[in-house]
C-alpha positions in Angstrom: 20.4 -33.8 11.9 18.2 -35.0 14.8 20.4 -34.0 17.4 20.8 -30.7 15.4 17.2 -30.2 15.3 16.9 -30.8 18.8 19.4 -28.3 19.9 18.0 -25.7 17.9 14.3 -26.7 19.9 12.9 -27.1 16.3 10.5 -30.1 15.5 10.4 -32.2 12.1 7.2 -30.1 11.6 9.1 -26.8 12.1 11.4 -27.8 9.5 8.9 -28.2 7.0 7.2 -24.9 8.0 10.6 -22.9 7.4 11.4 -24.7 4.4 7.9 -24.0 2.8 7.9 -20.4 4.1 11.3 -20.0 2.4 10.1 -21.4 -1.4 7.4 -19.1 -0.9 9.5 -16.5 -0.4 11.6 -17.1 -3.5 8.6 -17.5 -5.2 7.8 -13.7 -4.4 11.0 -12.5 -5.1 11.9 -13.8 -8.1 9.8 -11.4 -10.4 11.1 -8.5 -8.3 14.7 -10.0 -8.5 14.5 -10.3 -12.3 13.0 -6.7 -12.9 15.7 -4.9 -11.3 18.2 -7.0 -12.8 16.4 -6.1 -16.3 16.6 -2.6 -15.1 20.8 -2.7 -16.0 20.6 -4.7 -18.9 21.4 -3.9 -22.6 18.3 -4.1 -24.8 20.0 -6.9 -26.5 20.5 -8.9 -23.4 16.9 -8.7 -22.2 15.4 -11.6 -24.4 17.8 -14.7 -24.0 17.0 -18.4 -24.4 17.9 -19.0 -20.3 16.9 -16.5 -17.4 19.7 -14.6 -16.6 19.2 -13.4 -12.9 22.1 -10.9 -13.0 23.2 -9.0 -16.2 26.7 -10.1 -18.3 26.8 -6.0 -19.0 25.8 -3.8 -16.8 24.1 0.0 -17.9 22.6 2.8 -16.3 21.2 4.0 -19.9 18.2 2.7 -18.8 17.5 5.4 -16.0 18.8 8.5 -17.8 15.7 7.6 -20.4 13.4 7.1 -17.6 14.2 10.6 -16.0 14.1 12.3 -19.8 10.4 12.0 -18.7 8.9 14.4 -15.7 9.2 11.4 -13.6 9.8 14.1 -10.6 6.8 15.8 -11.3 5.1 12.8 -11.2 6.4 11.5 -8.2 5.6 14.6 -6.4 1.7 14.2 -7.6 2.0 10.7 -6.3 3.6 11.8 -3.0 1.1 14.2 -2.0 -2.2 12.2 -3.6 -0.6 8.9 -1.3 0.3 10.8 2.0 -2.5 13.3 2.4 -5.0 10.5 1.3 -3.3 7.9 3.8 -3.1 10.4 6.8 -6.9 11.1 6.3 -7.5 7.5 5.9 -6.0 6.2 8.4 -7.6 9.4 11.3 -10.9 8.7 10.0 -10.5 5.0 10.0 -9.4 5.3 13.4 -12.2 7.4 14.2 -14.9 5.0 13.3 -13.1 1.7 13.9 -13.0 3.5 18.1 -17.2 4.3 17.4 -17.7 0.9 16.1 -15.8 -0.8 19.2 -16.6 1.8 22.0 -20.0 3.1 21.4 -23.2 1.7 22.1 -25.1 2.3 19.0 -28.2 0.5 17.7 -27.0 -1.8 14.7 -23.7 -1.5 15.5 -22.6 -4.5 14.7 -24.7 -4.7 11.6 -23.1 -1.2 10.5 -19.6 -3.1 10.9 -21.3 -6.4 8.8 -22.0 -3.8 6.1 -18.7 -2.4 6.0 -16.8 -5.5 5.9 -19.3 -6.4 3.1 -18.6 -3.3 0.7 -15.3 -5.3 0.1 -17.0 -7.4 -1.9 -17.9 -4.3 -4.2 -15.3 -4.2 -7.0 -13.8 -0.4 -6.9 -14.3 -0.5 -10.8 -18.6 -0.2 -10.0 -18.2 3.7 -8.7 -15.5 4.6 -11.2 -17.8 6.0 -13.7 -20.3 7.7 -11.3 -17.7 9.5 -9.4 -15.7 10.6 -12.8 -18.8 12.0 -14.1 -19.6 13.7 -10.6 -15.5 15.2 -10.5 -16.0 16.4 -14.0 -19.3 18.2 -13.3 -18.3 19.9 -10.9 -14.9 21.0 -12.1 -12.4 18.8 -10.3 -10.9 17.0 -13.1 -6.8 17.0 -13.1 -6.8 18.4 -9.4 -5.5 17.2 -6.1 -8.9 16.9 -4.5 -10.4 14.5 -7.3 -7.2 12.4 -6.7 -7.4 12.5 -2.6 -11.0 12.6 -1.9 -12.1 8.7 -3.6 -9.5 7.1 -1.8 -9.6 8.5 2.2 -12.2 6.0 2.8 -11.0 2.6 3.4 -12.5 -0.9 5.1 -9.4 -2.2 6.0 -8.5 0.8 8.3 -11.7 0.9 10.3 -11.3 -2.9 10.8 -7.8 -3.3 11.8 -8.6 -0.2 14.3 -12.0 -1.6 15.6 -10.0 -5.1 16.7 -7.4 -2.8 18.5 -9.9 -1.0 20.3 -11.7 -3.9 21.5 -8.6 -5.1 23.1 -7.5 -1.6 24.5 -8.0 -1.0 28.1 -11.3 0.6 29.4 -9.4 1.8 32.6 -7.5 4.4 30.7 -10.5 5.5 29.0 -12.3 6.2 32.1 -9.6 7.8 34.0 -9.9 10.5 31.2 -13.6 10.3 31.6 -13.3 11.2 35.3 -11.2 13.9 34.4 -14.1 15.5 32.5 -13.0 14.7 28.8 -15.6 14.2 26.4 -15.4 11.3 24.2 -13.7 12.8 21.2 -11.2 14.3 23.4 -10.7 10.8 24.9 -10.1 9.4 21.4 -7.9 12.0 20.2 -5.4 12.7 23.2 -5.9 9.2 24.6 -7.0 6.2 22.7 -5.2 7.6 19.4 -2.1 8.2 20.6 -1.8 4.4 22.3 -2.5 2.9 18.8 0.9 3.4 17.6 1.2 -0.1 15.8 -2.2 -0.6 14.2 -1.8 3.1 12.8 1.7 1.8 11.4 0.7 -1.0 9.8 -2.6 0.6 8.6 -0.5 3.4 7.1 2.4 1.1 5.0 -0.7 -0.9 3.4 -3.1 2.1 2.5 0.2 4.4 1.4 1.1 1.5 -0.8 -2.5 1.1 -2.2 -2.7 4.7 -2.7 1.2 5.0 -4.2 0.6 2.2 -6.9 -3.1 3.6 -7.7 -3.8 3.7 -11.6 -7.2 3.3 -12.6 -8.6 6.2 -10.9 -5.6 8.2 -11.7 -5.8 7.6 -15.3 -9.0 8.2 -15.7 -9.9 11.6 -13.5 -6.4 13.4 -14.9 -6.2 14.9 -18.3 -3.2 17.0 -17.8 0.3 15.4 -18.4 1.6 17.6 -15.5 -0.9 16.3 -12.6 -0.1 12.6 -13.9 0.9 10.4 -11.0 3.8 7.9 -11.4 2.2 5.1 -12.2 0.1 6.6 -14.7 3.1 8.4 -16.0 5.3 5.2 -16.5 3.1 3.4 -18.7 3.9 5.4 -21.4 7.2 3.1 -21.0 5.4 -0.1 -21.7 6.5 -1.6 -25.1 4.8 -1.8 -28.1 4.7 -5.5 -29.7 6.0 -5.4 -32.8 7.9 -2.3 -32.5 11.2 -2.1 -33.7 12.2 -0.6 -30.3 10.0 -2.9 -28.3 13.7 -4.5 -26.3 15.0 -1.2 -25.6 11.5 -0.1 -24.0 11.2 -3.3 -22.0 14.4 -2.8 -20.1 13.2 1.2 -19.6 10.0 -0.1 -18.0 11.7 -2.2 -16.1 13.7 0.8 -14.8 10.8 3.2 -14.5 8.8 -0.2 -12.5 11.9 -0.3 -10.1 11.7 3.6 -9.4 8.2 3.1 -8.7 8.9 0.5 -6.3 11.6 2.1 -4.0 9.2 4.3 -1.6 6.9 1.4 -0.7 10.2 -0.9 -0.3 11.8 1.6 2.1 8.6 2.8 4.7 7.9 -1.3 4.9 11.9 -1.9 5.7 12.0 0.7 8.3 8.3 0.0 9.7 8.2 -3.8 9.2 8.4 -3.9 13.1 5.7 -1.8 13.9 4.3 -3.4 10.8 4.0 -6.7 12.2 2.8 -5.6 15.4 -0.1 -3.9 14.3 -1.6 -6.9 11.9 -1.4 -9.4 14.9 -3.0 -6.7 17.6 -5.6 -5.8 14.9 -6.7 -9.4 13.7 -6.8 -11.0 17.6 -9.4 -9.6 19.6 -8.2 -9.8 23.2 
């Protein structure tokens, strides 16, 4: 065993870390595997004495029942809301992060600390005032109401600020010598080179917006404007109902459908996601 470890260049501590990481990964993956498995089960096979990780009998009826609802429309609403919100949030976050990293303004560090301190304020605190405001101006059940409250995210500001702090000033100075303004330097020089943090922020913010439940639940009163998380809440099983087992398997199918876009996004962009997180977390 020690000889094998020596060949692989691993120490005993490395082995412990790998085993610990594997156990954590299994703990995180287990609920997802069970969810997908349950989505293919017959209602009678859902509640069993022992946990069944793979169905004894497979069925697609649960997915057919999911698509009997206007899931396509709900998915389109979620896609519009998540995509537009993510694009605006990343752009404005990059602007704010660049300004905090490069512009010398009085109290710049205090402003940044205030941004970070706002993370401690629960989002539920601002929900009621925003809801009343959107109802008053007649924006309830609109895309504006779904998008505007989500375009400001402190995480995107933080990750871009940390990246631009380590960004070589020589590149910007060359643009300034050519007569570029601060905004033009940001837009044409700094932003195109910030691909890794841009993708990292986009993946996280898109996932948050795609899974957003509370705000769309409150601000949308029209069934046609429901987002996918709000819509699939109708599949939740009712305790004591004779259809509880059927609703449980159908709800697992609905949640599986909901999770697919985020999983695909991370799968194809994981390389840049990891780079962006590492670059945004370390000041060089």
